N, C-alpha and C positions, 0 to 999 in steps of 0.2 A: 931088246929092251932089258934094262937092268931090273933087278928085284925092286930097287927103290922106285924107279919110274913106274913099274907095275903097281906097287903098293899105293903110290900117290894117285894114280889113275883109277884104281879099283875103289879107293875111298871116295873119290869124286863121283864115280859112277853110282855107288850106293846112295850117295846124297841126292843125285839126280833122280834115281828111281823112287826114293822115298818122297821127295818133293812133288813128283808127278803121280803119286799114289799107284805105282806099278811094281813096287818092291816085292810084294807077296806073289804077284803073277810071275815076276822074274824068277823067283825061287822055284816055282812050280814048273813053268814052261821052259825056261832057258837052263837053269842050273839043275833041274830035276831033283832038287833037294839032295844033291850029290856033294858030299864033303870034299871030294877031290876036284870039283869043278874049277876052283880057283887055280890049282896047280896045272890042270890041263889047259886052261886058258893062257897062262904064261907060256907054256910049251908051244901052243899055237902061234902066239905072237913071235916067238923066236925061231920057229921052223918054217913058216909060210912066207914066201917072198912078197905076197900081195897084202898081207895082214900084219902091219908093222906098228901102228900107233892106235891110241884110243879113238882117234877120228874114224877108224874103220870098224869099230865095235858093232854098230847096228847095220853096217853095209853088207856083212858077210855072215853066213851061217856058222862060221868058226867062232863068232862072238855071240850073236843073238840066239843061235841054236836052230836046229832043223825044224822045230815046231813053231817057228815065228808066226805062222798064220793064226795060231790060237790067240794071239793078242787082239786080233780083229782086222778086218779088211782096211787096208790103208794106214794102219797104225805104225808100221815100221817106218814108212816115209815120214810120218809125223814125228816119230822118235828121232830120226836122223836130223831133222831140222831143229827140233828142240834141244837135242844134245849138242849140236854145233853152237847154237846160241848160248847154251849153258856154259860150255867150255870158254867161249869168248868172254862172257860176263865174269868168269872166274880166272881169266888170263892164263888159260891152260892151252898149250899148243898141241896136245896129244901125247906128249911125253913128260913135259915139265911146266912149271909155272914161269911166266915171264913178267 
């Protein structure tokens, strides 16, 4: 994933999180208020063969984090479905707009 693809996807992810009122939880649970989270996430996208596009973000702990259960039971499945729909609505294929 290029830096540009990552930046576009991260911006869209932040919008999704804010629109679904989970941005603050994301900062606490997933990003652990860690300033290097974004840099580490890009490294994960580029180093793991199964974690390649923004479609994968909520599917793997490399995106959503090891503490994903703190969002609540069944929430990650809900987020996966909402994220897919959100990307479709915004014509985003996981790497770029179409």
